C-alpha positions as CSV (number, residue, x, y, z in Angstrom):
1,M,119.9,245.3,84.9
2,P,118.4,241.8,84.7
3,M,120.8,238.9,84.4
4,A,119.4,238.0,81.0
5,N,120.5,241.3,79.6
6,K,124.1,241.0,80.8
7,K,126.5,240.7,77.9
8,I,129.8,238.8,78.1
9,L,132.5,238.7,75.5
10,A,135.0,235.8,75.7
11,L,138.3,235.2,74.0
12,T,139.8,231.7,74.0
13,D,141.2,229.0,71.7
14,M,138.3,227.4,69.9
15,D,140.2,225.1,67.6
16,F,137.8,222.2,67.2
17,R,140.8,219.9,66.2
18,G,141.8,219.3,69.8
19,S,142.6,222.5,71.7
20,G,142.6,222.0,75.5
21,Y,141.0,225.4,75.9
22,F,138.2,224.4,73.6
23,Y,137.3,221.5,75.8
24,L,137.8,223.6,79.0
25,M,136.0,226.8,78.0
26,S,133.2,225.8,75.6
27,P,131.1,224.0,78.2
28,I,131.5,226.7,80.7
29,L,130.4,229.4,78.2
30,Q,127.5,227.2,77.2
31,G,126.6,226.9,80.9
32,L,126.6,230.6,81.3
33,S,124.5,231.0,78.1
34,S,121.9,228.6,79.5
35,Q,121.8,230.7,82.7
36,G,120.6,233.7,80.6
37,Y,123.9,235.6,79.8
38,D,124.3,236.9,76.3
39,I,127.6,235.4,75.1
40,K,129.8,236.2,72.1
41,V,133.2,234.4,71.7
42,V,136.3,235.5,69.8
43,G,137.5,232.0,68.8
44,L,141.2,231.6,68.1
45,G,141.7,228.8,65.6
46,Y,138.0,228.6,64.8
47,T,137.4,228.0,61.1
48,G,133.6,228.1,60.9
49,E,132.7,224.6,61.9
50,E,129.1,223.9,62.7
51,H,128.3,223.7,66.4
52,L,125.4,223.4,68.8
53,F,126.4,226.1,71.2
54,D,124.0,228.9,72.0
55,Y,126.6,231.6,71.5
56,T,128.2,233.1,68.4
57,I,131.8,232.3,67.7
58,V,133.8,234.9,65.6
59,P,136.7,233.1,63.8
60,T,140.2,234.5,64.2
61,K,143.6,233.1,63.5
62,E,146.3,234.7,65.7
63,T,146.2,236.3,69.1
64,S,146.8,239.8,67.7
65,E,143.9,239.4,65.3
66,G,141.8,238.1,68.2
67,V,142.6,241.2,70.3
68,A,141.8,243.5,67.4
69,T,138.5,241.8,66.9
70,A,137.7,241.9,70.6
71,T,138.5,245.6,70.7
72,N,136.1,246.3,67.9
73,I,133.3,244.2,69.5
74,I,133.8,245.9,72.9
75,K,133.5,249.4,71.2
76,L,130.4,248.4,69.2
77,W,128.6,245.8,71.4
78,K,129.6,247.3,74.8
79,P,129.7,244.0,76.8
80,D,129.5,244.1,80.6
81,L,132.4,241.7,81.1
82,F,135.3,240.2,79.2
83,I,136.4,236.6,80.0
84,C,139.7,235.3,78.7
85,G,140.7,231.6,78.8
86,M,144.4,231.5,77.9
87,D,147.9,231.0,79.3
88,I,149.0,233.6,81.8
89,L,151.6,235.2,79.4
90,L,148.8,235.8,76.9
91,Q,146.4,236.9,79.6
92,V,148.9,239.6,80.6
93,H,149.3,240.8,77.0
94,I,145.6,240.8,76.3
95,F,144.8,242.6,79.5
96,E,147.3,245.3,78.7
97,Q,145.6,245.9,75.4
98,L,142.0,245.8,76.6
99,S,142.4,247.6,79.9
100,K,142.6,250.9,78.0
101,L,138.9,250.3,77.1
102,G,137.8,250.1,80.7
103,I,136.3,246.6,80.3
104,K,135.9,244.4,83.4
105,Y,138.2,241.5,83.0
106,M,138.0,237.9,84.3
107,A,140.9,235.4,83.6
108,I,140.6,231.6,83.5
109,T,144.1,230.2,83.3
110,P,146.5,227.4,84.3
111,L,149.8,227.7,86.1
112,E,152.1,225.0,84.8
113,N,154.2,224.9,88.0
114,P,155.0,227.4,90.8
115,P,156.1,229.9,91.5
116,L,153.9,232.6,90.0
117,R,156.2,235.1,88.5
118,Q,156.0,238.5,90.3
119,S,155.6,240.5,87.2
120,W,152.7,238.3,86.1
121,A,151.2,238.5,89.6
122,A,151.3,242.3,89.4
123,Q,149.2,242.3,86.2
124,L,146.8,239.7,87.7
125,M,146.2,241.9,90.7
126,M,144.7,244.6,88.4
127,M,142.2,242.2,86.9
128,N,138.7,241.9,88.4
129,Y,139.2,238.1,89.1
130,T,141.5,235.2,88.1
131,F,140.4,231.6,88.2
132,F,143.2,229.0,88.3
133,I,142.3,225.5,87.1
134,S,144.4,223.8,89.6
135,E,144.8,224.1,93.4
136,I,148.5,224.5,93.0
137,G,147.9,227.5,90.8
138,A,145.4,229.1,93.2
139,D,147.8,228.5,96.1
140,A,150.7,230.1,94.3
141,A,148.5,233.1,93.4
142,Q,147.6,233.7,97.0
143,K,151.2,233.4,98.1
144,A,152.1,236.0,95.4
145,G,149.5,238.4,96.8
146,V,146.8,238.0,94.1
147,D,143.8,238.2,96.5
148,K,141.1,238.3,93.8
149,S,141.8,234.8,92.7
150,G,140.5,231.3,93.4
151,Y,140.4,227.6,92.3
152,L,138.1,226.5,89.5
153,P,137.7,222.7,89.3
154,I,137.4,221.4,85.8
155,G,135.4,218.4,84.9
156,I,134.9,216.3,81.7
157,N,132.0,214.5,80.0
158,T,131.9,211.3,82.0
159,T,128.8,210.1,80.1
160,L,131.0,210.1,76.9
161,F,134.2,208.9,78.6
162,H,133.1,205.7,80.3
163,P,134.6,202.2,80.7
164,A,134.3,199.4,78.2
165,T,133.4,195.8,78.7
166,N,136.1,193.3,78.0
167,E,134.3,192.3,74.8
168,E,134.0,195.8,73.6
169,K,137.7,196.4,74.4
170,Q,138.7,193.4,72.3
171,N,136.4,194.4,69.4
172,I,137.9,197.9,69.3
173,R,141.4,196.5,69.4
174,K,140.7,194.1,66.5
175,G,139.1,196.9,64.5
176,L,142.1,199.1,64.9
177,G,144.6,196.3,64.0
178,F,145.8,195.4,67.5
179,G,146.1,191.9,68.9
180,K,144.5,190.5,72.0
181,D,147.9,190.1,73.7
182,D,149.3,193.5,72.7
183,Y,150.1,195.7,75.7
184,I,149.0,199.1,74.6
185,I,150.5,202.3,76.1
186,L,148.5,205.4,75.2
187,T,149.7,209.0,75.3
188,V,147.5,212.0,74.4
189,A,149.5,215.2,74.4
190,D,150.5,218.0,72.1
191,N,153.8,217.8,70.3
192,Q,155.8,220.5,72.2
193,E,158.6,220.8,74.7
194,R,156.6,220.7,77.9
195,K,154.9,217.4,77.1
196,N,158.2,215.6,76.9
197,L,157.1,213.0,74.3
198,W,160.7,211.9,73.8
199,A,160.7,210.5,77.3
200,S,157.5,208.4,76.8
201,M,159.0,207.0,73.6
202,K,162.2,206.1,75.4
203,V,160.2,204.2,78.0
204,V,158.6,202.1,75.3
205,S,161.9,201.5,73.6
206,L,163.5,200.3,76.8
207,L,160.6,198.0,77.5
208,L,161.1,196.5,74.1
209,H,164.9,196.2,74.4
210,P,165.3,195.0,78.0
211,S,169.1,194.4,77.6
212,L,169.6,198.0,76.6
213,T,170.6,200.4,79.5
214,S,169.2,203.9,79.7
215,E,172.8,205.3,79.6
216,E,173.7,203.4,76.4
217,F,170.3,204.4,74.9
218,D,171.2,208.1,75.4
219,K,174.6,207.7,73.8
220,I,173.0,206.1,70.8
221,C,170.5,208.9,70.4
222,I,173.1,211.6,70.5
223,G,175.5,209.7,68.1
224,D,178.0,208.9,70.8
225,S,177.9,205.1,70.3
226,T,179.0,202.7,67.6
227,K,175.8,200.7,68.1
228,K,172.2,201.2,67.2
229,V,169.1,200.5,69.3
230,A,168.2,197.9,66.7
231,D,171.4,196.0,67.5
232,Y,169.7,194.9,70.8
233,E,167.3,192.1,70.9
234,K,163.7,193.2,70.8
235,V,161.2,191.2,72.9
236,G,157.7,191.8,74.2
237,S,154.3,192.9,73.0
238,F,154.4,196.6,73.9
239,K,152.7,199.0,71.6
240,H,152.7,202.8,71.8
241,V,149.8,204.9,70.5
242,L,150.3,208.6,70.5
243,V,147.6,211.2,69.8
244,T,149.3,214.5,69.0
245,R,150.2,217.0,66.3
246,E,152.7,215.1,64.1
247,K,153.8,218.2,62.2
248,S,154.7,220.8,64.8
249,V,157.3,223.6,64.3
250,V,157.9,223.5,68.1
251,G,157.8,219.7,68.5
252,Y,159.8,216.5,67.8
253,N,160.2,214.8,64.5
254,L,158.4,211.8,65.8
255,V,158.9,209.5,62.8
256,D,162.7,210.0,62.9
257,L,162.7,209.5,66.7
258,A,160.7,206.2,66.4
259,S,163.2,204.9,63.8
260,T,166.2,205.8,65.9
261,M,164.6,204.1,68.9
262,D,163.7,201.0,66.9
263,I,160.0,201.3,67.8
264,N,158.6,202.4,64.4
265,K,156.8,199.1,64.0
266,E,155.3,199.4,67.5
267,F,154.5,203.1,67.3
268,T,151.2,204.6,66.0
269,I,150.7,208.3,65.5
270,I,147.1,209.5,65.4
271,E,146.5,213.2,64.5
272,R,144.7,215.1,67.2
273,G,141.2,216.4,66.6
274,I,139.5,213.0,66.1
275,P,135.9,212.8,67.2
276,Q,135.5,212.4,71.0
277,D,133.9,209.0,70.7
278,E,136.9,207.7,68.7
279,L,139.2,209.2,71.3
280,R,137.2,207.3,74.0
281,N,137.8,204.1,72.0
282,L,141.6,204.7,72.2
283,Y,141.4,205.0,76.0
284,V,139.3,201.9,76.6
285,M,141.3,199.7,74.3
286,S,144.6,200.7,76.1
287,D,146.2,199.0,79.1
288,V,147.9,202.1,80.6
289,F,147.9,205.8,80.0
290,L,151.4,207.4,80.1
291,L,152.2,211.1,80.4
292,L,155.7,212.3,81.3
293,S,155.1,216.0,81.1
294,K,157.7,218.3,82.6
295,A,154.9,220.5,84.1
296,E,151.1,220.4,83.8
297,G,148.5,223.0,84.5
298,L,145.7,220.5,84.6
299,G,145.8,217.4,82.4
300,I,142.4,216.8,80.8
301,P,143.6,213.6,79.1
302,I,144.5,212.2,82.5
303,L,140.9,212.9,83.7
304,E,139.6,211.2,80.5
305,A,141.7,208.1,81.1
306,M,140.6,208.0,84.7
307,A,136.9,208.2,83.7
308,C,137.5,205.3,81.3
309,E,139.0,203.3,84.2
310,I,142.5,203.1,82.6
311,P,145.4,203.2,85.0
312,V,147.5,206.4,84.7
313,V,151.3,206.7,85.0
314,A,152.4,210.3,85.0
315,T,155.1,212.7,86.3
316,D,154.7,213.9,89.9
317,T,154.6,217.6,88.8
318,G,152.2,220.5,88.7
319,A,148.5,219.7,88.9
320,I,149.1,216.0,88.1
321,W,149.8,215.3,91.8
322,E,146.3,216.7,92.6
323,L,144.7,214.3,90.1
324,L,146.6,211.1,91.0
325,S,147.3,211.4,94.7
326,D,145.4,209.3,97.2
327,G,146.0,206.2,95.2
328,R,144.3,207.5,92.0
329,G,147.3,206.7,89.8
330,Y,151.0,206.0,89.7
331,L,153.1,209.1,90.2
332,V,156.6,209.1,88.7
333,P,159.2,211.0,90.7
334,E,161.5,213.5,89.0
335,K,165.0,212.4,88.3
336,Y,166.1,216.1,88.4
337,G,164.4,219.5,87.9
338,F,165.3,223.0,86.8
339,I,163.9,226.5,86.4
340,D,162.5,227.1,82.9
341,V,162.4,230.3,80.9
342,W,158.6,230.1,80.7
343,G,157.5,232.1,83.7
344,N,160.6,231.0,85.8
345,S,158.6,227.9,86.6
346,W,159.8,224.5,87.7
347,R,160.3,221.7,85.2
348,S,160.4,218.1,86.4
349,M,162.3,215.5,84.3
350,A,160.6,212.1,85.0
351,D,162.7,209.2,86.2
352,I,162.7,206.9,83.1
353,E,164.0,203.8,84.9
354,Y,161.3,204.1,87.5
355,T,158.7,204.4,84.8
356,V,159.9,201.4,83.0
357,A,159.8,199.3,86.2
358,A,156.3,200.6,87.1
359,I,154.9,199.6,83.7
360,L,156.6,196.2,83.8
361,R,154.9,195.6,87.2
362,L,151.6,196.6,85.6
363,F,152.2,194.3,82.7
364,K,153.1,191.3,84.8
365,S,150.6,191.7,87.7
366,G,147.9,194.1,86.6
367,T,146.8,197.2,88.5
368,S,146.1,197.5,92.2
369,L,144.2,200.7,91.7
370,E,140.5,200.9,92.6
371,L,139.5,202.1,89.1
372,S,135.8,202.4,89.9
373,R,136.6,204.7,92.9
374,I,138.9,206.7,90.6
375,R,136.0,207.2,88.1
376,E,133.8,208.4,90.9
377,Y,136.4,211.1,91.7
378,V,136.2,212.4,88.1
379,I,132.4,212.2,88.1
380,A,132.4,214.4,91.2
381,R,134.1,217.2,89.3
382,T,130.9,218.5,87.7
383,L,130.4,221.2,85.1
384,G,127.6,222.6,87.2
385,E,130.0,223.4,90.0
386,S,132.4,225.2,87.6
387,V,129.6,227.3,86.1
388,S,128.2,228.2,89.5
389,L,131.6,229.4,90.7
390,V,132.1,231.5,87.6
391,K,128.5,232.8,87.8
392,E,129.0,233.9,91.4
393,Q,132.2,235.9,90.5
394,I,130.3,237.5,87.6
395,R,127.6,238.5,90.1
396,I,130.2,240.1,92.4
397,I,132.1,241.8,89.6
398,L,129.0,243.3,88.0
399,D,127.4,243.9,91.5
400,E,124.3,241.9,90.6
401,N,121.7,241.6,93.4
């Protein structure tokens, strides 16, 4: 059967408001479509927005609805291959449902941190192939015996995400209400447990209240002190911009936290899902990108900041080490770690005092990173390579000559 007649059904998060999977999977699927594959996508969170992709997106809300929709499409359309871009736990659930239909199955997934749980590994072994979007995930899979697995490097749009001139940076700052002397700390992360937003906000509060110790800060936050953060003198020009979901049932009440930490006047929340050019403006106007995740399967915002030549300070955990090692960023050591209920994986709690000191050094002396070299590293992670690797595995799975 000629390649152009091969039909692929995909299921992934296609929420145009800022899903990581949307930015990960949509260009890969578009690349496959341009190679001649007939693509249909069951898009979780897709609500019918106009798009320029060459494939059809079927809107669905929840995973169960997406699986039901995929089941019907498989029965009626009879695709040659099913590709799922989701977390491992959902991959396992979806595979269990669709394997009854005899469809060939490819997974594209992150591993937030090793190890790869044995029960998950057992399910992945039954799939036709699993791509991990970090080297640490691919290594963990091999150690767990998942032979039909490999590493899929993920790139970003480095034409869109590019550095700014100093004049452009200042104009963007002025347009968004920031001063020339403000030291802007940017975080782009979902409002959920793993992203550890509380820690980033604590760093900013300690920077603004230099006489406040970390220990006393914690006592205040849990109500075990007669003082308030606002009782300590506030100095400095630090600002924190956070792009996230403000209203999240699994996240922090960010406004209350900012008030408790006495950073509400220096704290700006921007709802995720803004246009990509506006997001790029936030990167290039900032002085440092801060992400203190407890674990990270990839870190697309880190790559975006690197492409914009903004220094990155982030936890030395998961795939972040791969991105920032070799002098590409500032890795924050963990203060302590623990095994989490999510996949029995490791969670790293960033050393807050180390982070405060690192940002103070950047504030006083500037960065020593070779930012142009770091951008070249991101540019080298091309979409073409990702599409070629996926296409090669499709050829093997479908036994194309």
